[in-house]
C-alpha positions in Angstrom: 3.6 0.6 -10.7 4.0 2.1 -6.8 6.8 3.6 -6.0 7.8 4.2 -2.2 10.3 6.4 -0.2 10.8 5.5 3.8 11.7 9.2 5.6 11.4 9.3 9.4 14.9 7.1 10.3 17.4 9.2 12.7 19.7 8.7 16.3 17.5 8.4 19.1 18.5 7.2 23.1 17.3 4.0 24.0 13.9 4.0 25.5 13.1 6.9 23.0 10.7 6.8 19.6 10.9 7.4 16.4 8.0 7.3 13.8 8.9 5.6 10.4 6.8 7.4 7.4 6.8 5.2 4.0 4.3 7.3 1.1 3.4 5.4 -1.7 2.3 6.7 -5.1 1.3 4.7 -8.4 -0.7 2.1 -8.8 -1.8 2.1 -4.4 -4.9 0.1 -5.2 -3.2 -2.6 -6.1 -2.0 -3.5 -2.7 -3.1 -5.9 -0.9 -0.2 -5.9 2.0 2.2 -3.2 3.6 5.2 -4.6 5.8 8.4 -2.7 7.8 10.9 -4.8 7.8 14.1 -4.9 9.0 17.8 -5.5 8.6 21.3 -5.0 10.2 24.8 -5.7 7.7 25.1 -9.3 7.5 21.4 -10.0 8.3 18.6 -11.7 6.8 15.8 -9.6 6.2 12.9 -9.2 8.3 9.5 -8.6 9.0 8.9 -6.3 12.0 4.9 -5.6 11.0 2.9 -5.4 8.2 -1.1 -4.2 7.9 -4.1 -5.8 5.2 -5.1 -3.1 3.1 -8.6 -4.9 2.5 -8.9 -4.9 6.7 -6.5 -3.1 8.2 -5.9 -6.2 10.6 -2.1 -6.2 11.1 0.9 -8.6 12.4 4.3 -7.7 14.6 7.0 -10.1 15.4 7.3 -11.1 18.7 10.6 -8.4 19.2 8.2 -5.3 18.7 4.5 -6.3 19.9 3.2 -3.7 22.7 5.9 -1.5 21.2 5.7 -0.5 17.9 2.2 0.4 15.9 1.5 -0.2 12.3 -1.2 2.6 10.7 -1.8 4.6 7.7 -3.8 7.6 6.6 -5.4 6.8 3.0 -5.8 10.6 2.4 -2.4 10.4 2.2 -1.3 7.6 0.4 1.2 7.1 3.9 2.0 4.3 5.8 3.6 5.0 8.8 5.5 2.3 11.9 5.5 4.3 15.1 8.7 3.0 17.2 7.9 3.2 20.8 10.4 2.2 24.2 13.6 1.9 21.9 16.4 -0.8 22.4 20.4 -0.8 20.8 19.1 -4.8 18.8 16.3 -1.4 17.4 19.2 -0.7 15.4 18.6 -1.7 11.5 17.7 -0.1 8.7 14.1 0.1 8.5 12.5 -0.8 4.9 8.8 -0.6 3.9 7.3 -3.1 1.6 4.2 -3.6 -0.7 2.6 -6.8 -2.6 0.2 -7.0 -4.4 -0.5 -11.0 -5.1 -4.1 -11.5 -4.5 -3.5 -15.2 -3.5 -3.5 -13.9 0.1 -5.2 -11.9 2.4 -4.0 -11.8 5.6 -0.7 -9.5 5.3 1.2 -11.6 7.6 1.1 -14.4 5.7 3.1 -12.8 2.2 6.8 -13.9 2.3 9.9 -11.7 1.8 10.5 -13.0 -2.0 6.7 -12.5 -2.3 6.6 -8.7 -2.2 7.0 -6.9 -5.3 8.3 -3.0 -4.6 10.8 -1.8 -1.8 11.5 1.4 -0.6 14.9 2.6 -0.4 14.9 2.8 3.1 15.5 4.8 6.7 18.5 3.8 8.7 17.5 3.7 12.8 19.3 4.0 15.2 19.3 3.5 18.8 22.4 4.7 21.5 23.1 6.6 23.9 
């Protein structure tokens, strides 16, 4: 069992920055991929970025490439999403998720329904 807790969301002006954190506890050695996803009311949850546990390879959706950076601190079992140059369209609830299926290697391969654990979400609002 793995428990994920997000933090770091809030209100920021366009062009500003936020850093989201995802603290993992439990059987974290089972994790194959960690992903940050976001969801607006009435819309599908979409993947923003992910990191492969074995080799730190990453994936970013086109909308955030060059603005967001996913990283991790192994000593703290914590994953981060640094978000810069934020836009109003980045407003969403952000979730971190973890996948344990060893069928795949690269984090970008895992679909939403292949994630085993989710955090509770943290609201990010970009507005002037």
